[in-house]
C-alpha positions as CSV (number, residue, x, y, z in Angstrom):
1,M,-88.4,-113.8,-114.5
2,L,-89.7,-117.1,-115.7
3,D,-90.7,-115.7,-118.8
4,R,-87.3,-114.4,-119.3
5,L,-86.0,-117.7,-118.8
6,E,-88.2,-119.5,-121.1
7,A,-87.2,-117.1,-124.0
8,Y,-83.5,-118.0,-123.0
9,Y,-84.2,-121.5,-123.0
10,D,-85.8,-121.1,-126.4
11,A,-82.8,-119.2,-127.8
12,A,-79.6,-120.5,-126.2
13,P,-79.7,-124.1,-127.9
14,R,-80.3,-122.6,-131.4
15,S,-76.5,-121.6,-131.9
16,A,-75.6,-125.2,-131.9
17,A,-78.9,-127.1,-133.2
18,R,-81.5,-126.8,-135.6
19,T,-85.2,-127.0,-134.7
20,E,-87.8,-129.2,-135.6
21,E,-91.6,-128.3,-134.5
22,H,-93.8,-131.3,-133.4
23,G,-97.0,-130.3,-132.1
24,P,-96.6,-128.6,-128.6
25,F,-92.8,-129.1,-128.5
26,T,-89.8,-127.8,-130.1
27,L,-87.4,-130.3,-130.8
28,F,-83.5,-129.1,-130.8
29,V,-81.2,-131.5,-133.0
30,G,-77.6,-130.6,-132.2
31,E,-75.2,-130.0,-135.1
32,G,-72.3,-130.4,-132.9
33,P,-71.0,-132.8,-130.2
34,W,-73.8,-131.7,-127.6
35,P,-76.8,-133.5,-127.4
36,Y,-80.2,-131.6,-126.7
37,Y,-83.7,-132.2,-126.1
38,A,-87.3,-131.3,-126.6
39,R,-89.0,-128.5,-124.9
40,P,-92.7,-127.2,-124.8
41,R,-93.3,-124.4,-127.4
42,L,-93.2,-120.9,-126.4
43,E,-96.5,-120.2,-127.5
44,G,-98.1,-123.1,-125.9
45,A,-100.1,-125.9,-126.9
46,E,-102.3,-128.8,-125.4
47,L,-100.1,-131.6,-124.3
48,D,-100.7,-135.3,-124.2
49,L,-99.0,-138.7,-124.2
50,D,-99.6,-138.9,-128.1
51,A,-97.6,-135.7,-128.4
52,I,-94.6,-136.9,-126.5
53,A,-94.7,-140.4,-128.3
54,V,-94.2,-138.6,-131.6
55,V,-91.2,-136.6,-130.4
56,R,-89.8,-139.8,-129.1
57,A,-90.1,-141.5,-132.2
58,R,-88.4,-138.9,-133.7
59,Q,-85.7,-138.7,-131.4
60,R,-85.2,-142.4,-131.9
61,E,-85.4,-141.7,-135.9
62,L,-82.5,-139.4,-135.5
63,G,-80.3,-141.5,-133.1
64,V,-80.7,-138.8,-130.3
65,P,-81.5,-139.1,-126.5
66,E,-85.0,-139.1,-125.9
67,A,-84.7,-136.2,-123.9
68,F,-87.4,-133.3,-122.6
69,E,-86.7,-130.2,-120.5
70,W,-89.1,-127.8,-119.2
71,V,-89.8,-125.4,-116.2
72,H,-92.5,-127.2,-114.0
73,E,-94.0,-123.7,-112.9
74,T,-94.7,-122.8,-116.5
75,T,-95.8,-126.1,-117.8
76,P,-96.9,-128.0,-114.8
77,A,-99.2,-130.6,-116.7
78,L,-95.9,-132.1,-118.3
79,L,-94.3,-133.5,-115.3
80,A,-97.3,-136.3,-114.8
81,L,-97.6,-137.0,-118.4
82,V,-93.7,-137.4,-119.0
83,R,-93.5,-140.1,-116.0
84,E,-96.9,-141.8,-117.3
85,A,-94.7,-142.2,-120.5
86,G,-92.2,-144.0,-118.7
87,L,-89.4,-141.4,-118.6
88,D,-87.2,-140.8,-115.4
89,V,-87.2,-137.1,-114.3
90,L,-85.1,-134.8,-112.2
91,E,-86.6,-132.0,-110.6
92,A,-83.6,-129.5,-110.3
93,P,-83.9,-126.4,-108.4
94,L,-84.0,-123.2,-110.5
95,M,-82.0,-120.7,-109.2
96,V,-81.4,-117.1,-110.0
97,L,-78.6,-114.6,-108.9
98,D,-79.5,-112.3,-106.3
99,R,-76.8,-109.7,-107.3
100,A,-76.9,-107.8,-103.7
101,A,-76.3,-111.0,-101.9
102,F,-73.5,-112.2,-104.4
103,R,-70.6,-113.2,-102.6
104,A,-67.4,-114.7,-104.6
105,P,-65.5,-117.0,-102.6
106,E,-61.6,-117.0,-102.7
107,A,-60.1,-120.2,-103.9
108,P,-58.0,-122.5,-101.8
109,P,-54.3,-122.0,-101.3
110,S,-52.3,-123.4,-104.5
111,I,-55.3,-123.1,-106.8
112,V,-55.5,-120.7,-109.6
113,V,-59.2,-119.9,-111.1
114,R,-59.2,-118.3,-114.4
115,I,-61.2,-117.9,-117.8
116,L,-60.1,-120.0,-120.7
117,G,-59.0,-118.6,-123.9
118,A,-60.2,-120.0,-127.2
119,D,-56.7,-121.2,-128.1
120,D,-55.6,-122.3,-124.5
121,D,-54.0,-125.5,-123.9
122,A,-55.9,-126.4,-120.8
123,L,-59.2,-126.8,-122.6
124,A,-58.7,-130.6,-123.3
125,A,-58.0,-131.3,-119.8
126,A,-60.7,-129.1,-118.5
127,S,-63.3,-131.0,-121.0
128,A,-62.0,-134.3,-119.2
129,V,-62.7,-132.8,-116.1
130,A,-66.2,-132.7,-116.8
131,T,-66.3,-136.3,-118.3
132,V,-64.9,-137.7,-115.0
133,A,-66.8,-135.7,-112.6
134,F,-70.2,-136.1,-114.1
135,G,-69.5,-139.8,-114.4
136,A,-69.3,-139.6,-110.6
137,A,-72.3,-137.9,-110.0
138,G,-73.1,-136.2,-106.6
139,T,-70.8,-134.1,-104.2
140,A,-69.0,-136.8,-102.5
141,A,-65.4,-137.3,-102.6
142,G,-63.9,-140.3,-104.4
143,P,-60.8,-141.9,-105.8
144,Q,-61.1,-140.3,-109.4
145,G,-58.4,-137.8,-110.2
146,I,-55.5,-136.8,-112.4
147,R,-55.0,-140.1,-113.7
148,E,-58.5,-140.5,-114.5
149,R,-58.8,-137.1,-116.2
150,D,-55.7,-137.7,-118.4
151,A,-57.3,-140.9,-119.4
152,A,-60.4,-139.1,-120.4
153,L,-58.9,-136.3,-122.6
154,P,-61.1,-135.9,-125.8
155,R,-59.8,-137.1,-129.0
156,D,-61.3,-134.4,-131.2
157,D,-59.7,-131.5,-132.2
158,L,-62.1,-129.3,-129.8
159,S,-62.8,-126.9,-132.8
160,F,-66.3,-126.8,-131.9
161,R,-65.4,-125.8,-128.3
162,R,-63.0,-123.4,-129.2
163,D,-65.3,-121.7,-131.8
164,R,-67.7,-121.1,-129.2
165,L,-65.2,-119.5,-126.9
166,R,-64.2,-117.3,-129.5
167,R,-67.5,-116.0,-130.4
168,R,-68.4,-115.6,-126.5
169,L,-71.2,-118.3,-127.0
170,T,-69.7,-120.1,-124.1
171,V,-67.3,-118.8,-121.4
172,T,-65.5,-121.5,-119.6
173,A,-63.5,-121.1,-116.2
174,V,-61.2,-123.6,-114.7
175,A,-59.6,-124.2,-111.1
176,E,-56.1,-125.5,-111.5
177,N,-53.4,-126.7,-109.5
178,A,-49.9,-127.8,-110.3
179,T,-51.3,-130.7,-112.5
180,G,-53.8,-128.6,-114.4
181,P,-57.4,-128.4,-114.2
182,V,-59.1,-130.1,-111.4
183,A,-62.6,-128.2,-111.6
184,V,-64.3,-126.4,-114.3
185,G,-67.6,-124.8,-115.4
186,S,-69.2,-122.4,-118.2
187,H,-71.8,-120.2,-118.6
188,N,-73.6,-119.5,-122.1
189,P,-74.5,-116.0,-122.6
190,V,-77.6,-114.9,-124.7
191,G,-78.2,-111.3,-124.4
192,D,-78.3,-110.1,-121.2
193,V,-79.2,-113.5,-119.9
194,T,-76.8,-116.5,-119.1
195,E,-76.9,-119.7,-117.4
196,V,-74.3,-121.2,-115.5
197,V,-73.7,-124.9,-116.6
198,G,-71.5,-127.9,-116.1
199,V,-69.8,-127.0,-112.9
200,A,-67.8,-130.0,-112.0
201,T,-64.9,-131.1,-109.7
202,L,-62.6,-134.1,-109.8
203,P,-63.9,-136.5,-107.0
204,A,-60.6,-136.7,-105.5
205,V,-60.5,-132.9,-104.8
206,R,-64.1,-132.4,-103.9
207,R,-65.6,-130.6,-100.8
208,Q,-62.7,-128.0,-101.0
209,G,-64.6,-125.0,-102.5
210,L,-63.4,-125.6,-106.0
211,G,-66.8,-125.6,-107.5
212,G,-68.0,-122.3,-105.8
213,A,-64.9,-120.7,-106.8
214,V,-65.4,-121.7,-110.5
215,T,-68.9,-120.4,-110.2
216,G,-68.0,-117.2,-108.5
217,A,-65.4,-116.5,-111.7
218,L,-68.2,-117.3,-114.1
219,V,-70.5,-115.0,-112.3
220,A,-68.1,-112.2,-111.9
221,D,-67.4,-112.5,-115.9
222,A,-71.1,-112.5,-116.5
223,L,-71.8,-109.2,-114.7
224,V,-68.8,-107.8,-116.2
225,G,-69.9,-108.7,-119.5
226,G,-73.3,-107.1,-119.1
227,A,-75.6,-110.0,-117.9
228,D,-78.7,-108.8,-116.0
229,V,-79.8,-112.2,-115.2
230,V,-77.6,-115.1,-114.2
231,F,-79.2,-118.6,-113.5
232,L,-78.6,-122.2,-113.1
233,S,-80.1,-125.5,-112.4
234,A,-78.6,-127.2,-109.3
235,G,-78.3,-131.0,-109.4
236,G,-80.0,-131.5,-106.2
237,E,-80.8,-129.8,-102.8
238,D,-77.4,-130.2,-101.3
239,I,-75.9,-128.6,-104.4
240,A,-78.6,-125.8,-104.2
241,R,-77.4,-125.1,-100.6
242,V,-73.7,-124.5,-102.1
243,Y,-75.2,-121.9,-104.5
244,H,-77.5,-120.4,-102.1
245,R,-74.4,-119.6,-100.1
246,L,-72.9,-117.5,-103.2
247,G,-76.1,-115.9,-103.5
248,F,-78.5,-117.8,-105.8
249,R,-82.3,-118.0,-104.7
250,R,-84.6,-120.5,-105.8
251,V,-87.2,-119.4,-108.5
252,G,-89.0,-122.8,-109.7
253,T,-88.1,-126.2,-110.7
254,A,-86.2,-127.1,-113.7
255,C,-87.3,-130.8,-115.0
256,I,-84.9,-132.9,-117.0
257,A,-86.3,-136.2,-118.3
258,G,-84.7,-139.0,-120.2
């Protein structure tokens, strides 16, 4: 399973990024609005602090985040090296869907959960939900709601995102009430493997099951679309417990450094 996930991690960014090889690392350089990172090369090579420094220098030269991502079980030596280099590391539970255990939760009353089309008018508000939600990380409720969402509407024409939806490189689901999107999430198919990403709920409406409902819709879409493996990285143990109830099981640890 980890080999399949590693192959996915190498392939998925290439639809929106070019690559550079720097010693034991592949550096993905985004060619759209999304920032990327460096990952250990699939074929493997010896890791050391000098190799990390070379990549970070190139990232600074490009004006992109000094970021690395990897699976700890596949590249266990990298964690200590990255920390020694002075970078913070999030160790995120890496979870794969157990299809036999999958249970799609129902949306709360007055909430509609749906998949967005490429030309959907709700895409801007959906993007703003993610901006606000990830600015208030965690699962705790908070004051940020519709006003903050509407103030965070993206200023670009969303053509990059719309093109990805049209080509099914990204599939986005929203949970909506009468005001529009209040929760959002996506999955990014590559062949028969897909990753659920960016599941986010406005703090003002958290702890009502909206993230679970969005995730359930994404999983259902992925399975109908032919996915054999559906996986995700949970932002922490509390979030992992939510995904566990949906049928996801931990297979490792996704390390995210920056």
